[in-house]
C-alpha positions in Angstrom: 28.8 -28.9 -15.8 28.2 -25.2 -16.5 24.6 -24.1 -16.5 23.0 -20.7 -17.2 22.9 -18.4 -14.1 19.6 -18.1 -12.3 20.1 -14.5 -11.2 20.2 -15.4 -7.5 22.3 -12.5 -6.3 24.8 -12.4 -9.1 25.7 -8.7 -8.5 25.1 -8.4 -4.8 27.6 -5.9 -3.5 29.9 -6.9 -6.3 30.7 -10.1 -4.5 30.0 -12.5 -7.3 29.8 -12.4 -11.1 27.8 -14.4 -13.5 30.8 -16.7 -14.1 31.6 -17.2 -10.5 28.4 -18.8 -9.4 29.3 -22.3 -8.2 27.4 -24.9 -10.3 27.7 -28.6 -10.8 25.8 -31.8 -11.4 24.5 -33.5 -8.3 22.4 -36.1 -10.2 21.4 -36.8 -13.8 19.6 -33.7 -15.2 19.9 -31.9 -11.9 21.4 -28.5 -11.8 22.8 -27.0 -8.6 23.5 -23.3 -7.9 25.3 -21.9 -4.8 23.7 -18.7 -3.6 26.1 -16.4 -1.7 25.1 -15.1 1.7 24.8 -11.5 2.8 28.4 -10.7 3.6 28.2 -9.1 7.1 26.7 -11.8 9.3 24.0 -13.0 7.0 24.4 -16.8 7.6 25.8 -19.5 5.3 25.7 -19.8 1.6 22.7 -21.9 0.3 22.2 -24.1 -2.6 19.2 -24.7 -4.9 18.9 -27.7 -7.1 16.4 -28.3 -10.0 15.5 -31.0 -12.4 13.1 -31.3 -15.3 11.5 -34.2 -17.3 9.0 -34.2 -20.1 8.1 -31.9 -22.9 7.2 -28.2 -22.7 3.6 -27.7 -21.4 3.7 -31.0 -19.6 7.0 -31.1 -17.8 7.6 -32.2 -14.2 9.9 -30.0 -12.3 11.6 -30.8 -9.0 13.1 -28.1 -6.8 15.1 -28.5 -3.6 17.0 -26.0 -1.4 19.3 -26.1 1.6 17.6 -23.0 2.9 15.7 -23.9 6.1 12.1 -23.2 5.4 9.7 -21.0 7.3 7.8 -22.9 10.0 9.9 -26.0 9.2 8.3 -26.4 5.8 9.6 -29.0 3.3 12.8 -28.3 1.5 11.7 -30.1 -1.7 8.8 -29.4 -4.1 7.5 -30.9 -7.3 5.2 -29.2 -9.8 3.8 -30.4 -13.1 2.8 -28.2 -16.0 -0.9 -28.9 -16.7 -3.4 -26.2 -17.3 -2.6 -22.5 -17.6 0.3 -20.7 -19.2 3.8 -22.1 -19.3 7.3 -20.9 -20.4 9.6 -22.8 -22.7 13.1 -21.3 -22.9 16.7 -22.5 -22.9 16.7 -22.6 -19.1 14.7 -25.3 -17.4 15.2 -23.5 -14.1 13.6 -20.3 -15.4 10.7 -22.3 -16.8 10.4 -24.1 -13.5 10.1 -21.0 -11.4 7.2 -19.8 -13.6 5.6 -23.2 -13.3 5.9 -22.9 -9.6 4.1 -19.5 -9.6 1.3 -21.0 -11.8 1.0 -23.9 -9.3 0.8 -21.4 -6.5 -2.0 -19.7 -8.3 -3.9 -23.0 -8.8 -3.5 -23.7 -5.1 -5.0 -20.3 -4.3 -8.0 -21.0 -6.5 -10.7 -22.2 -4.1 -14.5 -22.8 -3.9 -14.8 -21.8 -0.3 -13.0 -19.3 2.0 -12.9 -18.9 5.7 -11.6 -16.7 8.5 -12.1 -16.9 12.2 -13.5 -13.4 12.3 -16.3 -14.2 9.9 -19.3 -16.6 9.8 -18.1 -18.2 13.0 -15.0 -19.5 11.2 -17.2 -21.7 9.0 -16.5 -21.9 5.2 -18.2 -19.4 2.9 -18.9 -20.5 -0.6 -16.8 -18.4 -3.0 -15.3 -19.1 -6.4 -12.4 -17.0 -5.4 -8.7 -16.5 -4.9 -7.7 -17.0 -1.3 -4.9 -14.8 0.1 -2.2 -17.2 1.1 -1.3 -20.4 2.9 -2.1 -18.8 6.2 -4.8 -16.5 5.0 -7.8 -18.4 3.7 -10.0 -15.4 3.1 -10.3 -12.7 0.4 -8.7 -9.3 1.4 -9.4 -6.3 -0.7 -5.9 -4.9 -1.2 -4.1 -8.2 -1.5 -6.5 -9.4 -4.1 -6.5 -6.2 -6.0 -2.7 -5.8 -6.3 -2.4 -9.5 -7.2 -4.9 -9.1 -10.1 -3.3 -5.9 -11.3 0.2 -7.4 -11.3 -0.7 -10.4 -13.4 -3.2 -12.8 -11.8 -6.3 -11.4 -13.6 -5.1 -12.9 -16.9 -4.9 -16.4 -15.4 -8.6 -16.7 -14.5 -10.6 -13.5 -15.1 -13.9 -15.1 -14.2 -12.6 -16.0 -10.7 -11.2 -12.5 -10.5 -14.6 -11.0 -11.1 -16.2 -13.3 -8.4 -13.4 -12.4 -5.9 -13.7 -8.7 -6.6 -17.5 -8.7 -6.2 -17.1 -10.6 -2.9 -15.4 -7.4 -1.7 -18.3 -5.1 -2.4 -21.4 -4.7 -0.3 -24.8 -3.1 0.1 -25.4 -0.9 3.1 -27.4 -2.8 5.7 -31.2 -2.4 5.8 -32.2 0.1 8.4 -29.0 2.2 8.2 -29.6 5.8 7.3 -27.7 6.3 4.0 -26.0 9.7 3.8 -27.5 11.9 1.1 -24.2 12.2 -0.8 -24.2 8.4 -1.5 -26.2 7.5 -4.6 -29.2 5.2 -4.2 -28.6 1.6 -5.3 -24.8 2.1 -5.2 -22.6 -0.3 -3.4 -19.5 0.1 -1.2 -16.1 -1.5 -1.6 -15.2 -3.2 1.7 -12.3 -1.7 3.7 -11.1 -4.7 5.6 -10.8 -4.7 9.4 -7.9 -2.5 10.5 -6.3 0.2 12.6 -8.6 1.8 15.1 -11.7 0.2 13.6 -11.0 0.6 9.9 -12.5 3.1 7.4 -11.9 6.0 7.1 -8.7 5.7 9.2 -7.7 3.3 6.4 -9.0 4.4 3.0 -7.0 2.2 0.5 -10.0 0.1 -0.4 -9.8 2.0 -3.7 -7.0 -0.5 -4.6 -10.0 -2.5 -5.8 -10.0 -0.3 -8.9 -6.6 -1.6 -9.9 -7.8 -5.2 -9.8 -11.0 -4.2 -11.5 -9.3 -2.3 -14.3 -6.9 -5.2 -15.0 -9.8 -7.7 -14.9 -11.9 -5.7 -17.3 -9.0 -5.7 -19.7 -9.0 -9.5 -19.7 -12.7 -9.7 -20.4 -14.7 -9.4 -23.6 -18.3 -9.1 -24.7 -21.2 -9.6 -22.3 -19.0 -10.7 -19.5 -17.1 -7.5 -19.7 -20.3 -5.4 -20.0 -21.8 -7.0 -16.9 -18.7 -6.5 -14.7 -18.2 -2.9 -16.0 -21.7 -2.0 -14.8 -21.2 -3.6 -11.4 -17.7 -2.0 -11.1 -19.1 1.5 -11.7 -21.9 0.9 -9.1 -19.3 0.0 -6.5 -16.9 2.7 -7.5 -19.6 5.4 -7.4 -20.8 4.6 -3.9 -17.2 4.3 -2.6 -15.9 7.5 -4.3 -18.8 9.6 -3.0 -18.5 8.3 0.5 -14.7 8.9 0.5 -15.1 12.4 -0.8 -17.2 13.3 2.3 -15.3 11.3 4.9 -11.6 11.5 3.7 -11.1 14.4 1.3 -9.3 17.5 2.6 -10.0 20.6 0.5 -7.2 22.4 2.2 -4.6 20.5 0.2 -6.7 18.5 -2.2 -5.7 15.1 -0.8 -7.4 12.2 0.8 -6.6 11.3 4.4 -5.9 7.8 5.7 -3.2 5.3 6.4 -0.8 4.6 3.6 -1.7 1.4 1.6 -0.5 -2.0 2.7 1.9 -0.6 5.3 -0.7 -1.1 8.0 1.1 -2.1 11.2 1.1 1.4 12.7 4.4 1.8 14.6 6.2 -0.3 12.0 6.1 2.7 9.6 4.7 5.6 11.7 6.3 7.1 14.8 5.8 5.1 18.0 3.4 7.7 19.5 0.9 6.9 16.7 -0.4 4.1 18.9 -2.0 6.8 21.2 -3.0 9.1 18.4 -4.7 7.2 15.5 -6.6 10.4 14.8 -3.4 11.9 13.5 -2.9 8.9 11.2 -6.4 9.3 9.9 -5.6 13.0 9.0 -2.2 12.2 7.5 -2.2 11.7 3.7 -0.5 8.6 2.3 1.1 8.7 -1.1 0.0 5.2 -2.2 -3.5 5.7 -0.9 -3.9 9.0 -2.8 -2.7 7.4 -6.0 -5.3 4.6 -5.5 -8.0 7.3 -5.2 -6.7 8.8 -8.4 -6.7 5.5 -10.3 -10.3 4.8 -9.0 -11.5 8.2 -10.2 -9.9 7.7 -13.5 -11.5 4.3 -14.0 -14.9 5.4 -12.8 -14.8 8.4 -15.2 -14.0 6.0 -18.1 -16.7 3.5 -17.2 -19.2 6.3 -16.7 -18.4 7.6 -20.2 -18.8 4.2 -21.7 -22.2 3.8 -20.0 -23.6 7.1 -21.2 -23.3 9.0 -17.9 -21.5 12.1 -19.3 -22.0 14.3 -16.2 -20.6 11.7 -13.9 -17.6 11.1 -16.2 -16.9 14.9 -16.2 -17.2 15.0 -12.4 -14.7 12.2 -11.8 -12.4 13.4 -14.6 -12.2 16.8 -12.8 -11.6 15.3 -9.4 -8.9 13.0 -10.9 -7.1 15.9 -12.6 -7.1 18.0 -9.5 -5.9 15.1 -7.4 -3.0 14.3 -9.7 -1.8 17.8 -9.3 -2.2 17.7 -5.6 -0.2 14.5 -5.3 2.6 15.9 -7.4 2.8 19.1 -5.3 2.2 17.6 -1.9 4.5 14.5 -2.0 7.5 15.2 -4.2 10.7 15.7 -2.3 13.1 17.2 -4.8 16.1 17.0 -2.4 15.6 13.2 -2.0 14.5 12.7 -5.6 11.6 10.6 -4.3 7.9 11.0 -3.4 7.5 11.0 0.4 5.4 8.3 1.9 3.1 10.7 3.8 2.1 14.2 4.5 1.7 15.3 8.1 -1.5 16.1 10.0 -0.4 19.6 10.9 -2.5 22.7 10.3 0.0 23.3 7.5 0.7 19.8 6.2 4.2 19.0 5.0 5.9 15.9 3.4 7.7 13.8 6.0 11.2 12.6 4.9 10.3 9.0 4.8 9.8 7.0 1.6 8.2 3.8 0.5 8.7 1.8 -2.6 5.1 0.9 -3.5 4.0 4.5 -3.5 6.9 5.5 -5.7 6.3 2.6 -8.1 2.6 3.5 -8.4 3.6 7.1 -9.1 5.6 6.0 -12.0 3.1 3.4 -13.3 0.1 5.8 -12.9 1.8 8.7 -14.8 2.1 11.0 -11.8 5.9 11.0 -12.0 7.2 12.5 -15.2 9.9 10.7 -17.1 12.8 12.6 -15.4 11.3 11.9 -11.9 10.8 8.2 -12.8 14.5 7.8 -13.7 15.5 9.7 -10.5 13.3 7.6 -8.3 14.7 4.3 -9.6 18.3 5.6 -9.4 18.0 7.0 -5.8 15.8 4.5 -4.0 18.3 2.3 -2.1 18.5 -1.4 -3.0 19.9 -4.0 -0.5 22.0 -6.8 -2.0 19.0 -9.1 -2.6 16.3 -6.7 -3.3 14.9 -3.3 -2.3 13.3 -2.8 1.1 9.7 -1.5 1.1 10.5 1.5 3.3 13.5 3.8 3.6 15.1 4.5 5.9 14.4 1.8 8.5 12.9 2.5 11.9 15.2 1.8 14.9 14.2 -1.0 17.3 11.4 -2.4 15.2 11.1 -6.0 14.3 11.0 -7.3 10.7 7.6 -7.1 9.0 7.1 -3.9 6.9 10.2 -2.4 8.5 13.5 -4.1 7.5 11.7 -6.2 4.9 11.3 -6.9 1.2 7.9 -7.8 -0.1 8.1 -9.6 -3.4 4.9 -8.0 -4.8 6.3 -4.6 -4.2 9.5 -5.6 -5.9 7.4 -6.8 -8.9 5.9 -3.4 -9.1 9.4 -1.9 -9.1 10.2 -4.2 -12.0 7.2 -3.0 -13.9 8.0 0.6 -13.1 11.6 0.1 -14.2 10.4 -1.4 -17.5 8.1 1.5 -18.0 10.9 4.0 -17.4 13.6 2.0 -19.3 15.7 1.7 -16.2 17.8 -1.4 -16.9 19.7 -1.6 -13.6 16.5 -1.4 -11.4 14.8 -3.9 -13.6 17.6 -6.4 -13.5 18.0 -6.1 -9.7 14.2 -6.5 -9.2 13.9 -9.6 -11.4 16.8 -11.2 -9.6 15.1 -10.5 -6.2 11.8 -12.1 -7.1 13.5 -15.1 -8.7 15.9 -15.6 -5.8 13.1 -15.4 -3.2 11.0 -18.0 -5.0 13.9 -20.3 -5.7 15.2 -20.4 -2.1 11.8 -20.8 -0.5 10.1 -23.0 -3.1 7.1 -20.6 -3.2 6.3 -17.0 -3.6 6.5 -15.8 0.0 4.7 -13.0 1.7 7.8 -11.2 2.8 11.6 -11.5 3.3 14.1 -10.0 5.7 15.6 -7.0 3.9 19.3 -7.7 3.9 19.6 -11.5 3.7 16.5 -12.2 1.6 15.5 -15.0 4.0 12.0 -15.8 5.1 13.2 -15.9 8.7 16.2 -14.1 10.1 17.0 -12.3 13.4 13.6 -11.2 14.7 11.3 -11.7 11.7 9.4 -11.4 9.5 6.8 -11.5 12.2 4.3 -13.2 9.9 5.0 -15.0 6.6 2.8 -17.1 4.3 3.6 -19.2 1.3 1.9 -18.6 -2.0 0.9 -15.1 -0.8 -1.5 -14.0 -3.5 0.1 -10.7 -4.5 3.5 -12.3 -4.5 2.2 -14.9 -6.9 0.6 -12.3 -9.1 3.8 -10.3 -9.0 5.9 -13.3 -10.2 3.4 -14.2 -13.0 3.4 -10.6 -14.1 7.2 -10.2 -14.0 7.3 -12.9 -16.7 4.1 -12.5 -18.7 3.9 -8.7 -18.7 7.5 -7.4 -18.3 9.6 -9.9 -20.1 7.1 -11.3 -22.7 5.3 -7.9 -22.9 1.7 -9.2 -22.6 -0.3 -6.1 -21.5 -4.1 -6.4 -21.7 -5.5 -2.8 -21.5 -8.8 -1.0 -22.1 -8.6 -0.9 -25.8 -6.9 -4.3 -26.5 -3.6 -6.0 -25.8 -0.4 -4.1 -26.1 2.6 -6.3 -26.8 5.8 -4.6 -25.4 8.5 -7.0 -24.1 11.3 -5.5 -22.0 14.3 -7.6 -22.5 17.6 -6.6 -20.9 20.9 -8.3 -21.7 20.8 -9.9 -18.2 17.3 -11.2 -18.7 18.5 -12.7 -22.1 21.1 -14.6 -20.2 18.6 -15.9 -17.7 16.6 -17.5 -20.6 19.5 -19.8 -21.4 21.4 -20.8 -24.5 18.5 -21.3 -26.9 17.4 -18.9 -29.5 13.7 -18.7 -28.6 11.6 -18.3 -25.5 7.9 -19.0 -25.7 5.0 -18.1 -23.4 2.3 -20.6 -24.2 -1.3 -21.2 -23.4 -2.3 -17.6 -22.9 -6.0 -17.0 -23.3 -7.7 -13.8 -24.4 -11.4 -13.6 -25.1 -11.5 -17.4 -25.4 -8.8 -17.4 -28.0 -5.5 -19.3 -27.4 -2.3 -17.3 -27.8 1.5 -18.0 -27.7 4.2 -15.4 -27.7 7.6 -16.4 -29.0 10.6 -14.1 -28.4 13.3 -14.6 -31.1 16.2 -14.2 -28.8 19.2 -12.0 -30.0 22.8 -13.0 -29.3 23.9 -12.6 -25.7 25.6 -9.4 -24.8 27.3 -7.9 -21.7 25.1 -7.1 -18.7 23.8 -3.6 -18.5 22.1 -3.3 -21.8 18.6 -3.6 -23.4 17.4 -5.0 -26.7 14.9 -2.7 -28.5 11.9 -4.4 -30.2 12.4 -4.6 -33.9 9.2 -6.3 -35.1 6.1 -7.9 -33.8 4.1 -10.3 -36.0 0.6 -11.7 -35.3 0.0 -14.9 -37.2 2.7 -14.0 -39.6 1.6 -10.4 -40.3 2.5 -7.1 -38.6 0.6 -6.8 -35.4 -1.6 -3.8 -34.7 -0.6 -1.5 -31.8 -3.5 -2.9 -29.8 -4.6 -6.5 -30.5 -8.4 -7.0 -30.0 -10.5 -10.1 -30.1 -11.4 -9.3 -33.7 -7.8 -9.6 -34.7 -7.5 -13.2 -33.3 -8.5 -16.4 -34.9 -10.5 -19.1 -33.1 -7.5 -21.5 -33.2 -4.0 -21.0 -32.0 -2.6 -17.5 -32.4 1.1 -16.9 -32.6 2.8 -13.6 -31.7 6.4 -13.4 -32.7 8.8 -10.7 -31.5 12.3 -10.0 -32.8 14.8 -7.6 -31.3 17.5 -5.3 -32.5 21.1 -5.0 -31.3 21.6 -4.4 -27.6 22.0 -0.8 -26.5 24.1 0.0 -23.5 22.4 1.6 -20.5 24.0 4.1 -18.1 21.4 3.5 -15.4 22.5 2.7 -11.8 20.8 2.1 -8.5 21.7 3.3 -5.1 22.8 0.6 -2.7 22.5 0.2 1.0 25.8 0.3 3.0 27.0 -3.2 4.1 25.8 -2.8 7.7 25.8 -5.7 10.1 23.0 -8.1 9.3 21.4 -7.9 12.8 21.8 -4.1 13.2 18.6 -2.4 14.4 19.9 1.2 14.5 23.0 1.7 12.2 22.8 5.4 11.2 23.7 4.6 7.6 20.4 2.9 7.1 18.2 3.7 10.1 16.6 7.0 11.1 17.2 8.5 14.5 14.9 7.6 17.3 11.8 9.8 17.4 12.4 12.6 19.8 9.9 13.8 22.4 8.9 17.5 22.9 7.3 19.6 25.6 5.9 23.1 25.1 5.0 25.6 27.8 3.7 29.2 27.4 5.9 31.7 29.2 5.9 35.5 29.3 8.7 35.7 26.8 7.3 33.1 24.4 6.8 29.3 24.2 9.6 27.3 25.7 10.3 24.1 23.9 12.3 21.2 25.3 13.4 18.2 23.3 13.3 15.0 25.3 14.2 11.3 24.8 17.2 9.0 24.9 20.6 10.3 23.8 21.1 9.8 20.0 23.5 7.1 19.0 25.3 9.5 16.6 25.5 13.3 16.3 22.2 14.9 15.3 20.8 18.4 14.6 17.2 19.3 15.4 14.5 21.1 13.4 11.5 22.6 15.3 8.2 23.2 13.6 5.2 25.2 14.5 2.0 24.0 12.9 4.1 22.2 10.2 6.3 25.2 9.4 10.0 25.2 10.5 10.8 27.9 13.0 14.3 26.7 14.0 16.8 24.6 12.0 20.1 23.0 12.7 19.8 23.2 16.5 22.6 21.6 18.5 20.8 22.1 21.8 17.6 20.6 23.1 16.0 23.9 24.3 14.6 26.8 22.3 12.1 29.6 22.9 9.6 30.6 20.2 8.9 34.3 20.4 7.0 34.7 17.2 3.8 32.9 18.1 0.4 34.7 18.0 -0.9 34.2 21.6 -4.5 34.3 20.4 -4.1 31.2 18.3 -3.4 27.6 19.3 0.0 26.4 18.1 1.2 22.8 17.9 5.0 22.1 17.8 7.0 19.1 16.7 10.7 18.2 16.6 12.7 16.2 14.0 16.3 14.9 14.6 18.6 14.4 11.6 21.9 12.5 11.7 24.7 14.8 10.6 26.6 12.0 8.9 24.0 10.2 6.8 21.4 13.0 6.6 18.6 10.6 7.6 15.8 12.2 9.5 13.6 10.9 12.3 9.9 10.8 12.4 8.5 14.0 13.8 7.7 14.0 17.5 4.2 13.9 18.8 2.6 17.3 18.7 3.1 19.5 21.8 0.3 22.1 21.7 -0.2 25.4 23.4 -3.8 26.6 23.2 -4.6 30.2 22.3 -6.3 32.7 24.5 -9.4 32.4 22.3 -9.6 28.7 22.5 -12.8 27.2 24.0 -13.5 23.9 25.8 -17.2 23.0 26.1 -17.6 20.1 28.6 -20.3 17.6 28.0 -22.1 18.7 31.2 -22.5 22.2 29.8 -26.2 23.2 30.0 -26.2 24.3 26.4 -26.0 20.6 25.3 -29.1 18.6 24.3 -29.7 15.4 22.6 -30.5 11.7 22.9 -27.1 10.5 24.3 -26.7 8.9 27.7 -24.8 10.9 30.3 -22.3 8.9 32.2 -20.5 10.1 35.4 -16.8 10.4 36.0 -15.2 7.0 36.6 -17.9 5.0 34.7 -16.2 2.1 32.9 -12.7 3.4 33.6 -13.2 6.9 32.0 -12.0 9.6 34.4 -14.4 12.4 33.3 -18.1 12.8 32.7 -19.0 11.7 29.2 -22.0 11.6 26.8 -22.5 8.2 25.2 -23.5 9.0 21.7 -24.7 5.7 20.3 -25.5 4.6 16.9 -28.1 6.8 15.3 -28.1 9.3 18.2 -27.8 13.1 17.8 -26.5 15.8 20.1 -26.5 19.6 19.8 -24.8 22.5 21.6 -26.6 25.8 21.4 -25.2 29.4 21.6 -21.6 28.5 20.6 -19.9 31.9 20.3 -17.2 32.6 17.8 -15.6 35.8 19.0 -13.9 36.9 15.8 -13.8 35.8 12.2 -11.1 33.3 11.3 -10.2 29.6 10.8 -10.9 27.3 13.6 -10.0 23.6 14.3 -12.8 21.8 16.1 -12.2 18.4 17.7 -13.7 16.2 20.4 -12.1 14.7 23.5 -13.5 11.2 23.5 -13.3 7.5 24.4 -13.9 4.6 22.0 -13.0 1.2 23.4 -15.6 -0.7 21.5 -12.8 -2.6 19.7 -9.0 -3.1 20.0 -6.5 -0.7 18.6 -5.3 -2.9 15.8 -8.5 -4.1 14.2 -12.3 -4.0 14.0 -15.0 -2.1 12.0 -16.3 0.4 14.6 -14.3 3.5 14.2 -16.5 6.3 15.5 -17.5 8.4 12.5 -19.8 11.4 13.1 -20.8 14.4 11.1 -20.1 17.8 12.8 -22.1 20.8 11.6 -22.1 24.4 12.6 -25.1 26.6 11.7 -25.0 30.3 12.1 -24.2 33.7 10.5 -22.0 32.1 7.9 -24.6 29.5 6.9 -23.5 25.9 7.5 -20.0 24.5 7.8 -18.5 21.4 9.1 -17.1 18.0 8.2 -16.6 14.4 9.4 -14.9 13.8 12.7 -13.3 10.4 13.4 -12.9 8.8 16.8 -10.8 5.6 16.4 -10.4 2.8 18.9 -8.2 3.7 21.9 -6.0 1.3 23.7 -6.6 1.1 27.5 -4.1 1.6 30.3 -4.7 -1.3 32.6 -8.4 -1.0 33.6 -8.5 2.7 32.7 -9.7 4.1 29.4 -8.0 7.4 28.6 -9.6 10.2 26.6 -7.9 11.2 23.3 -8.4 13.9 20.7 -10.5 13.2 17.6 -9.6 14.3 14.1 -10.0 18.0 13.5 -12.6 19.7 11.4 -11.3 22.9 10.0 -13.8 25.7 9.3 -13.6 29.3 8.4 -16.3 31.3 10.2 -17.5 34.9 10.6 -18.0 36.0 14.2 -21.3 35.2 15.8 -23.4 32.6 17.6 -23.7 29.1 16.2 -25.4 25.8 16.9 -23.1 22.7 16.8 -24.7 19.4 15.8 -23.3 15.9 15.9 -25.0 13.1 13.9 -24.1 9.7 12.5 -22.1 9.1 9.3 -21.0 5.6 8.2 -18.4 3.1 9.3 -17.7 -0.3 8.0 -20.2 -1.9 10.4 -22.9 -0.4 8.3 -22.1 -2.8 5.5 -24.1 -6.0 5.0 -20.8 -7.8 4.2 -19.8 -7.4 7.9 -23.1 -8.8 9.3 -21.2 -12.0 10.3 -18.2 -10.3 11.8 -17.5 -11.8 15.2 -16.8 -8.5 17.0 -18.7 -5.4 17.7 -20.7 -4.2 14.7 -21.3 -7.7 13.4 -24.4 -10.0 14.1 -25.9 -7.6 16.6 -26.1 -4.8 14.1 -24.0 -1.7 13.2 -22.2 0.1 16.0 -21.1 3.8 15.7 -20.8 4.7 19.4 -18.4 7.0 21.2 -18.2 8.7 24.6 -17.6 12.4 24.3 -16.1 14.4 27.2 -15.7 17.8 25.6 -15.8 19.9 22.4 -12.6 21.8 21.7 -12.6 24.9 19.5 -9.2 26.3 18.6 -8.3 29.3 16.5 -5.5 28.4 14.1 
């Protein structure tokens, strides 16, 4: 028999239409849908079957799939509606997928969490949401995005407890920097690249979860959490302002949010230069800082702290402008994923979906930019990849992958912008992924939409929390229009003609058992007649308990008993929106120039009498390319066909750093920039650590000690060092960095990034900043020296004293006292080995 389509790839590459989906009855009340495969080597077609018994709110749904499951998981699942919201529409299958998401959320609701890295792997009592079937802990960003997308409305009390678990006092005995307010707390930046914060600074994602949770609370519970949230935000924002903010461009440094597997989304050379990653600026991370500032300003105003509210409002306004200027790529019609670490930072021609979604949802993209983003970001047949273009030769994880929670943000952004095509494709993607895999998966291969294909995804969990939150929000917020906000609930359904078809043949769809401030609510959509795909139904009227609903529904507008919201729609309006689509490349391609960037080139630079000779190195490109050469982030040569060039315009007094970018002439896709090749200026200085001007409490180690080739100064936790009589020969801007070793922890994780304060005192007064020295990977038994982040200072000529002292890293937090590695039970560790101080005029 014919059944309503599920939206499982109905428009993929134009291969199948709504009417062409193969359906039939395999058993009484069971509905079967055939899901077409990716056409160019993507495997066989798959089927999904579903059945339902019982009455709405207490139904029993059974799902099965022919799709082989990740890690040989079961291909059949049964869920029963019990507690929590439910959907009753004309499509049992639509209702069943929502019930599956609610069941995933219930399974993630735990009373104890654990992770091998904490508390000796023993359970920790926590009324919390755990992260996924393979992640039994609470991670800051996963939790926060999940709550923001839709999970906060399911259990706001558990949301509060989970968020508070991710805040911490500073450990007793740690010297608290003067910029951090007394009695404030810190949001935890979880273990990560090079020893975590402030290489990674997206802990401010916490603000998104907190803001959505606050919107779902009322009365004393909201007041208590609002005070706690401001305390955590204040300490975090002040610390980040010192450690991560760059006044040169008004942006915050640090790894982009969620895309945290280094060479998956950065150039391969980043593995040996995490300092560069720390000084790059990520789009998503900067938007999170903006959102955190905006929330902190509002909470400070509510709590009578007018000066603090003004401070954070000012910072937020300036940051919003800096993001708009620094990341927008008008040629691509997208915000770039990150800005380079060059002396003159520039936006790199690489793009990510989450950052662009957040730009739309946070009001940074204007209306025209929002429409352009959603029209130009490429969609694969079964959903949009999280990055564009793809990196050649990298396995599936962030690269070559869909992440359902990001797709859910795309759906929300499309609804905000009124982009019908992007909204329909995004909803299809999250539904298809859940239906084929019987759960809301962590990630999916980008072309086939499978949880395992070719070489990945490398790691994948069922009921991944942000994917669960994303599915719940796709239904409750986007389709049914349930939007708890600061001043009450805004009801604004976004119903396209395709979504109307997904809801089946009935004339109503109801979202029941919602709860707001302890008051039960049901939303009923009075469904209009079906219409051709590609349109949207405008909202005609919203009633609350039979009367016109206010623009914002508050607890005072609701009765203690059942509250009914009823939405009716007008006639469908056609939409001219379209999305860009990825070329139908072979499913197992790792380098097709229609979808992959060129391999990252290498570059050498050598000073000669006639200028700086530059030579581009690396394997031969797989397709014709042209090269761009940059000096300190500014192009000096474009459209080069050869691999050699001489720069005759460089000031020999100043240090210059060069990079090269390759661009396919056919597709126009550009590579990552090469690693910097620097030529030091005649005025550059290197002060070795055995210089007699150096003094302090550090321990001097000889060359060869513990695999480090040069003499070093071990500057341990709490230790200070000074260099007297540093001469600045002429006024100007200088970049100061350290050659160092830090192998306290591994490259990919830990909490012991070396974070020191560098201060110059002299004729110009005091200047300086925070210098970071991330973990460095060894080479066999040897531990190489690398360059730290740079501190840029503008100085008059004269003699100065250079001081190094402690700042904070994540090992300073009480929350990390049980961490199994360095910086855990034995106390905070902020230790590095310094070989030299480098002072470069730029």
